[in-house]
C-alpha positions as CSV (number, residue, x, y, z in Angstrom):
1,M,90.7,99.3,32.6
2,V,90.8,99.9,29.7
3,L,94.8,98.3,29.2
4,E,92.0,95.4,30.7
5,V,89.6,95.2,28.4
6,L,92.0,95.2,25.1
7,A,93.9,93.0,26.0
8,S,90.8,90.5,26.6
9,V,89.6,91.8,23.1
10,S,93.1,90.6,21.7
11,H,92.5,87.1,23.5
12,F,89.6,86.6,21.5
13,A,90.2,87.9,17.8
14,V,89.4,85.9,14.8
15,T,92.4,85.7,12.0
16,T,92.2,86.6,8.8
17,P,92.1,83.6,6.6
18,A,88.8,82.2,9.7
19,L,86.7,84.9,8.4
20,V,87.5,84.7,4.3
21,G,86.4,81.4,4.9
22,I,82.5,82.1,7.1
23,C,82.1,85.0,3.8
24,L,83.0,82.8,1.3
25,G,80.5,79.8,2.9
26,A,77.3,82.8,3.6
27,T,77.7,83.7,0.0
28,L,77.1,80.5,-1.3
29,F,74.5,80.1,1.2
30,L,72.5,82.8,0.2
31,V,73.1,82.0,-3.6
32,T,71.5,77.8,-3.0
33,V,68.9,79.0,-1.3
34,A,67.8,82.1,-4.5
35,A,68.5,78.6,-6.9
36,V,66.0,76.7,-5.3
37,T,63.1,79.4,-4.8
38,C,63.9,80.3,-8.7
39,F,63.2,76.4,-9.4
40,C,60.3,76.4,-7.9
41,Y,58.5,80.2,-8.1
42,R,59.5,78.5,-11.9
43,R,57.9,75.3,-11.7
44,H,54.7,76.5,-9.8
45,S,54.0,79.1,-12.8
46,R,54.2,76.3,-15.9
47,V,52.1,74.6,-13.7
48,L,48.5,76.8,-13.7
49,G,49.8,78.0,-17.0
50,G,50.8,81.5,-16.2
51,G,54.2,82.0,-17.6
52,G,55.4,84.1,-15.0
53,G,52.3,86.8,-15.8
54,G,49.1,84.5,-14.4
55,R,47.2,85.6,-17.9
56,K,46.4,83.3,-20.4
57,K,48.1,83.4,-24.0
58,E,45.0,83.8,-27.0
59,P,45.2,82.4,-30.5
60,R,46.0,84.1,-33.7
61,G,44.2,86.1,-34.9
62,G,42.6,87.3,-31.3
63,R,40.0,84.3,-31.2
64,P,39.8,81.4,-28.2
65,E,40.0,78.3,-29.0
66,V,36.5,75.9,-29.7
67,V,36.7,72.5,-28.0
68,L,34.0,70.2,-29.9
69,R,33.4,67.5,-27.6
70,Q,31.8,64.2,-28.5
71,C,28.2,63.6,-28.1
72,R,26.7,60.0,-28.2
73,R,25.3,59.3,-32.0
74,F,21.4,59.0,-31.2
75,S,19.5,56.8,-32.9
76,A,16.7,58.5,-34.5
77,V,15.7,62.2,-34.4
78,K,13.0,64.4,-35.9
79,S,12.5,66.2,-38.9
80,P,13.3,69.9,-39.5
81,A,9.9,71.9,-40.1
82,G,8.4,71.9,-43.5
83,A,11.0,68.7,-44.4
84,G,8.5,66.3,-43.4
85,P,5.7,65.4,-46.3
86,G,2.9,65.5,-42.9
87,P,2.0,68.2,-41.7
88,G,3.4,67.2,-37.6
89,P,6.4,66.4,-36.2
90,H,7.1,62.5,-37.4
91,Y,10.7,60.4,-36.3
92,L,12.9,59.0,-39.2
93,K,13.6,55.6,-39.9
94,K,16.4,54.6,-39.6
95,S,17.9,51.2,-40.0
96,P,18.4,48.3,-37.0
97,S,21.8,47.8,-35.8
98,P,23.3,43.6,-36.6
99,T,24.4,43.9,-33.7
100,G,22.6,46.2,-31.1
101,S,18.7,45.5,-30.1
102,A,16.2,48.0,-31.8
103,R,16.1,51.2,-29.9
104,S,13.1,53.6,-29.7
105,P,13.1,56.9,-30.9
106,P,13.8,60.3,-28.8
107,G,10.8,61.0,-26.5
108,A,8.3,58.1,-27.6
109,G,7.5,55.9,-24.4
110,G,8.0,58.5,-21.6
111,S,11.4,58.7,-23.0
112,N,14.5,62.0,-21.2
113,T,16.4,62.0,-23.1
114,P,16.1,65.9,-25.5
115,S,15.7,66.2,-29.2
116,P,18.5,67.4,-30.7
117,T,16.3,70.1,-33.4
118,T,17.6,73.3,-31.8
119,N,19.4,74.9,-34.2
120,V,19.1,74.0,-37.4
121,A,19.2,74.7,-40.5
122,P,16.4,72.5,-43.4
123,P,18.2,71.4,-46.1
124,Q,18.3,72.2,-48.7
125,A,17.3,71.5,-52.2
126,G,19.2,68.4,-54.1
127,S,20.5,67.8,-51.3
128,S,21.2,63.8,-50.4
129,P,19.1,61.9,-47.6
130,V,21.4,61.8,-44.7
131,Q,22.9,64.9,-44.5
132,E,25.5,66.0,-41.8
133,N,24.5,69.7,-40.0
134,V,27.1,70.3,-37.5
135,Q,25.7,73.1,-34.8
136,K,28.5,75.8,-34.7
137,A,30.1,76.4,-31.6
138,D,29.4,80.2,-29.6
139,P,32.5,81.6,-28.0
140,G,30.8,82.5,-24.5
141,S,28.9,78.9,-23.8
142,K,30.8,76.2,-22.3
143,E,29.5,72.7,-23.6
144,Q,29.4,72.1,-27.8
145,V,27.3,70.1,-29.2
146,A,28.0,67.9,-32.1
147,F,24.8,66.0,-33.5
148,H,24.0,63.6,-37.2
149,T,20.3,64.3,-38.2
150,E,18.7,62.0,-41.4
151,N,16.0,63.3,-43.6
152,E,12.9,61.0,-44.7
153,V,13.2,59.2,-47.7
154,K,10.0,59.9,-49.2
155,D,9.0,56.9,-51.7
156,K,9.5,54.3,-48.6
157,P,6.0,53.9,-46.3
158,T,7.6,53.8,-42.8
159,T,4.9,51.0,-41.3
160,P,4.4,48.0,-44.1
161,S,1.1,48.1,-45.2
162,K,-2.0,45.2,-44.3
163,E,-1.3,43.0,-47.6
164,E,2.4,42.7,-46.5
165,L,1.4,41.8,-43.3
166,E,-1.4,39.3,-44.1
167,T,1.6,37.6,-46.7
168,N,3.8,37.7,-43.8
169,E,1.6,36.4,-41.3
170,K,0.1,32.8,-44.1
171,N,4.5,32.5,-44.7
172,L,5.0,32.0,-40.6
173,T,2.3,30.1,-40.7
174,N,2.9,27.5,-43.5
175,T,6.2,27.5,-42.4
176,D,7.2,23.4,-41.3
177,P,9.8,22.6,-39.0
178,N,11.2,20.1,-40.5
179,D,11.9,21.8,-43.7
180,R,14.6,24.1,-42.0
181,K,18.5,22.8,-43.3
182,L,20.6,22.2,-40.5
183,G,24.0,21.9,-43.0
184,Q,25.8,19.4,-45.4
185,L,28.8,17.4,-44.1
186,V,31.0,16.1,-46.5
187,F,32.9,12.8,-46.7
188,K,34.5,9.9,-48.5
189,L,35.3,6.8,-48.1
190,R,37.6,4.1,-48.9
191,H,38.3,1.0,-48.1
192,D,41.7,-1.1,-47.2
193,Y,41.2,-4.7,-48.2
194,Q,44.6,-6.2,-47.4
195,R,44.1,-4.9,-43.4
196,D,40.3,-5.5,-43.8
197,A,39.6,-2.0,-42.2
198,L,37.1,0.8,-44.0
199,I,38.5,4.9,-43.9
200,V,36.2,6.9,-43.1
201,S,37.2,10.9,-43.8
202,V,35.3,13.3,-42.3
203,V,36.3,16.7,-44.6
204,K,34.2,19.2,-43.4
205,C,30.6,21.0,-42.8
206,N,28.7,23.8,-44.4
207,D,26.2,26.5,-42.9
208,L,25.2,24.7,-39.6
209,P,22.3,26.3,-37.2
210,A,24.8,25.8,-34.2
211,S,28.5,26.4,-33.3
212,D,31.8,24.5,-31.9
213,P,30.1,21.4,-33.7
214,Y,31.7,18.1,-33.5
215,V,30.6,14.8,-36.1
216,R,30.7,11.8,-34.5
217,I,30.5,7.9,-36.6
218,Q,29.7,5.1,-35.7
219,I,28.7,1.1,-37.9
220,L,26.0,0.2,-37.8
221,P,24.5,-2.4,-36.1
222,D,26.8,-2.9,-34.1
223,K,26.5,0.5,-32.5
224,K,29.8,-0.2,-29.8
225,K,32.5,1.3,-33.6
226,K,32.1,4.3,-31.8
227,K,34.5,7.1,-32.7
228,N,34.5,11.4,-32.2
229,T,36.4,14.1,-34.7
230,R,38.2,17.5,-32.8
231,V,35.4,20.1,-31.4
232,L,36.4,23.5,-33.8
233,R,35.3,26.3,-31.4
234,N,33.7,29.6,-32.5
235,T,32.8,28.2,-35.6
236,R,29.7,27.1,-37.9
237,N,31.7,25.8,-41.1
238,P,34.5,23.3,-39.7
239,V,37.0,22.3,-41.5
240,Y,38.2,19.0,-40.6
241,D,40.1,16.6,-43.3
242,E,40.3,13.6,-40.1
243,D,40.5,10.1,-41.0
244,I,38.9,7.7,-39.1
245,T,39.9,3.8,-39.3
246,F,36.9,0.7,-38.1
247,Y,39.0,-2.5,-38.8
248,Q,38.0,-5.8,-39.2
249,M,35.7,-5.1,-42.0
250,N,35.8,-7.5,-44.4
251,Y,33.8,-7.6,-47.8
252,E,30.7,-9.3,-46.6
253,W,30.4,-7.3,-43.2
254,L,30.4,-3.8,-45.5
255,K,27.1,-5.4,-47.2
256,E,25.0,-5.1,-44.3
257,S,26.1,-1.9,-42.5
258,T,25.6,1.4,-41.9
259,I,27.6,4.5,-41.7
260,H,25.8,7.2,-38.7
261,F,26.8,10.7,-38.9
262,L,26.0,12.6,-36.1
263,V,26.7,16.1,-35.1
264,M,27.1,17.5,-32.7
265,S,27.7,21.3,-30.6
266,F,29.7,21.0,-28.2
267,D,29.1,22.3,-25.1
268,R,30.7,23.0,-22.1
269,Y,28.3,23.2,-19.2
270,S,25.2,21.3,-20.0
271,R,24.2,17.9,-22.3
272,D,25.7,18.6,-25.7
273,D,23.6,19.6,-28.3
274,V,22.2,17.0,-31.8
275,I,22.4,19.0,-34.2
276,G,21.8,16.6,-37.3
277,E,22.5,13.2,-38.5
278,V,23.6,11.4,-41.8
279,F,22.8,8.1,-42.8
280,C,24.8,5.9,-45.6
281,P,23.8,2.3,-45.8
282,L,27.2,0.8,-47.1
283,D,24.5,-2.0,-49.6
284,S,23.9,1.6,-51.7
285,V,27.5,2.6,-52.8
286,D,29.1,0.8,-55.4
287,L,31.7,-0.8,-53.1
288,T,34.5,-1.3,-55.8
289,Q,34.4,2.6,-56.5
290,I,35.6,2.0,-52.6
291,K,38.1,0.1,-53.6
292,N,42.0,1.6,-52.4
293,Q,41.1,4.7,-53.4
294,S,38.9,7.7,-51.9
295,L,35.1,8.0,-52.9
296,T,33.6,12.3,-51.8
297,F,30.3,12.1,-51.0
298,C,28.4,15.4,-50.4
299,R,24.7,14.6,-47.5
300,E,21.7,16.9,-46.2
301,I,22.3,17.1,-42.7
302,Q,18.2,15.5,-41.1
303,P,17.3,16.0,-38.4
304,R,17.8,13.8,-35.5
305,S,15.6,10.2,-35.6
306,L,12.3,11.4,-36.8
307,K,12.2,8.1,-39.1
308,T,12.6,6.5,-36.0
309,K,10.0,8.4,-34.1
310,L,7.2,8.4,-36.6
311,L,8.0,4.2,-36.7
312,W,7.6,4.5,-33.2
313,C,4.5,5.1,-32.3
314,R,3.1,3.4,-35.3
315,Q,4.8,0.0,-33.9
316,I,3.5,1.2,-30.3
317,R,0.0,1.3,-32.3
318,S,0.1,-1.8,-33.5
319,T,2.1,-3.9,-31.2
320,G,2.3,-2.5,-28.0
321,R,5.2,-1.9,-25.4
322,G,6.7,-5.1,-24.6
323,E,6.2,-6.6,-21.5
324,L,7.7,-7.4,-17.9
325,L,8.1,-10.3,-15.8
326,V,8.7,-9.8,-12.2
327,S,8.7,-11.1,-9.3
328,L,6.9,-9.7,-5.8
329,C,7.6,-12.0,-2.1
330,W,6.1,-10.1,1.1
331,L,8.0,-10.3,4.5
332,P,5.4,-9.8,6.8
333,C,8.0,-10.5,10.0
334,A,11.4,-8.7,8.7
335,N,9.2,-6.1,7.4
336,R,10.4,-6.1,3.8
337,L,9.7,-6.5,0.1
338,T,11.7,-8.3,-2.1
339,V,10.9,-7.6,-6.0
340,V,12.9,-10.2,-8.4
341,V,13.0,-8.1,-12.5
342,L,13.2,-11.3,-14.4
343,K,12.8,-10.0,-18.3
344,A,11.0,-8.3,-20.7
345,R,9.6,-9.7,-24.0
346,N,8.7,-8.5,-27.1
347,L,9.7,-4.1,-27.2
348,P,9.4,-1.9,-29.8
349,N,12.3,-0.6,-31.4
350,M,14.2,2.2,-30.2
351,D,17.4,3.6,-32.1
352,V,18.0,3.5,-36.1
353,T,19.9,-0.1,-35.5
354,G,15.9,-1.4,-35.1
355,L,17.4,-2.6,-31.5
356,A,17.1,-1.0,-28.0
357,D,19.1,-0.7,-25.1
358,P,16.4,-1.2,-21.6
359,Y,16.5,-1.1,-18.0
360,V,14.3,-0.7,-15.6
361,K,13.7,1.4,-12.5
362,I,11.4,1.1,-9.4
363,Y,9.6,3.3,-6.9
364,L,8.6,2.6,-3.7
365,L,6.0,4.5,-2.8
366,Y,4.5,5.0,0.3
367,N,0.7,7.5,0.5
368,D,1.4,7.9,-3.3
369,H,5.3,9.4,-2.1
370,R,8.7,8.3,-3.2
371,I,11.0,7.0,-1.0
372,A,13.0,5.0,-2.0
373,K,14.0,3.7,-5.6
374,K,16.2,0.9,-7.7
375,K,17.5,0.5,-11.3
376,T,18.9,-2.8,-13.0
377,H,22.3,-2.5,-15.3
378,V,21.7,-1.7,-18.9
379,K,21.3,-4.5,-21.5
380,T,22.5,-2.8,-25.1
381,G,21.2,-4.6,-28.2
382,T,18.0,-6.2,-27.7
383,L,14.2,-5.8,-28.1
384,N,14.0,-9.2,-25.2
385,P,16.2,-8.5,-22.6
386,V,17.2,-10.6,-19.7
387,F,17.6,-8.7,-16.2
388,N,17.0,-11.5,-12.9
389,E,18.4,-9.0,-10.3
390,S,16.6,-8.8,-7.1
391,F,15.9,-6.4,-5.0
392,T,15.4,-5.4,-1.1
393,F,13.0,-2.8,0.0
394,T,12.1,-1.9,3.9
395,I,8.4,-0.8,3.9
396,P,8.6,2.0,6.7
397,P,7.0,0.7,10.6
398,G,3.8,2.7,10.9
399,A,2.5,0.9,7.7
400,D,-0.2,-1.5,8.2
401,G,1.1,-4.4,5.6
402,L,1.2,-3.0,2.1
403,D,-2.3,-1.2,2.2
404,N,-0.5,1.6,1.7
405,V,2.2,0.7,0.0
406,S,2.2,0.4,-4.0
407,L,5.2,-0.3,-6.6
408,E,6.7,1.9,-10.4
409,F,8.3,0.2,-13.0
410,L,9.7,2.4,-15.4
411,L,11.1,0.4,-19.1
412,M,13.5,2.9,-20.0
413,D,16.4,2.8,-22.7
414,W,19.3,4.5,-22.9
415,D,20.9,6.3,-25.0
416,R,24.4,8.7,-24.9
417,I,24.0,11.3,-25.9
418,T,20.0,12.6,-25.7
419,K,18.1,12.2,-22.6
420,N,17.1,8.3,-21.6
421,E,13.1,8.3,-23.1
422,V,10.6,5.9,-21.3
423,I,9.6,3.1,-23.1
424,G,6.8,1.6,-20.7
425,R,5.3,1.7,-17.7
426,L,4.1,-0.6,-14.7
427,T,1.7,0.3,-11.4
428,L,1.0,-2.3,-8.6
429,G,-0.3,-1.6,-5.6
430,S,-2.3,1.4,-5.8
431,S,-6.2,2.6,-6.8
432,K,-4.3,2.5,-10.8
433,C,-3.3,-0.3,-11.1
434,S,-6.4,-2.9,-11.9
435,G,-6.3,-6.3,-14.2
436,S,-2.7,-8.9,-14.2
437,A,-1.6,-6.0,-11.8
438,L,-4.5,-5.7,-9.3
439,H,-4.6,-10.0,-9.5
440,H,-1.7,-10.3,-8.3
441,W,-0.8,-7.9,-5.8
442,N,-3.5,-9.3,-4.2
443,I,-2.1,-12.8,-4.8
444,V,1.5,-10.8,-2.6
445,N,-0.8,-9.5,-0.3
446,N,-2.4,-12.8,0.7
447,S,0.3,-15.5,0.2
448,P,3.2,-13.8,2.7
449,R,6.9,-15.7,2.4
450,R,6.3,-16.8,-1.5
451,Q,7.7,-15.9,-4.6
452,I,5.0,-15.1,-6.9
453,A,5.9,-13.6,-11.0
454,D,3.0,-12.8,-12.9
455,W,4.0,-10.7,-17.1
456,H,2.8,-7.2,-17.0
457,K,1.8,-5.7,-20.2
458,L,3.4,-2.0,-20.3
459,E,1.5,1.4,-20.5
460,G,2.5,4.2,-21.7
């Protein structure tokens, strides 16, 4: 039996090379596990800052490190006890920031901002008006605060006197808005006699009240010749150095012409703002000096159309707003009203050229509510425009003839840059009309299918 067991064991016995390989493999596996374990332990200890012992190192000298945190600078602080001339605590005055808005001192007006006046030593004699005191860090405290204190200068009062306030009020009331400075425009003129060309060089602008400026140049009285300079961003002292040439400008034409400079401020999302304008009548310029050579001019920029508005008001008071010729035809069977705008005459001048660019707006009103609108074309450069344009309005079905219907005419002056201005108004058919307007409307209502025309004076 024993022999049989020994024979079976000898049959499954491992050879010597296999045993050596198994031992080497096990040893290599154990070494690899030990190396990985040591690496992980060192990395974990380095992250926690323990360095293997779990205890933080102390700096030299046996004192712990103190970390000062930067805090915001307060706009005003209370003066230390006994520093001010008054008996009670007061706030120190600080010059306002040129970019930031003024802030109230801490504690005033219900502010919850704490006043940093604790642990601050009073200023010593002979020290400068502004001192910086930094609170020393306490080793046992968690947070450290750094702040600044300012001492008040005794010679300057904190509030202006009554006389200064009265003087400022007088200066504000006596200030004329038209006297404000709008800057200067520097330009050059040169006339090329061989080509009959006028070269206008826009050099620069100084001290403008708005940014993103450009200059529009036109030759008066011919308003069709208009040219612009480029827009210079984010500047109030633009330098252009641009040459703009106007052709067909002979010697006789120059004597009757005026150069109009319009300084504008570009706006991407709305209508461009007008800064001001400059007029240069060429009859006041010695044309022999600008013959084939440049002559430099520097002019103050004036407010927009100030003189024109004054002359326009005087002209309206003396001669009125002009007259409008209108023809009406009422068709009861088709329930339609035909309006023909024929022409206008004796209009007041609305532009610096002494002319206007008129057009007519027509509103149909039912029960004093506007329900339809029409308008004519613009007639440029005339005070006696001829329109000859016909419009048809459909009367609402519920209307009883022309009893609750009226017409409103607005004679407008078109302007490419600024808002269009109303020259005059005319109302036909409402309770407001009287005189020739009421007589005309009654004839149209009582005479259907007939064209009835009449002149009407425009009102403001």
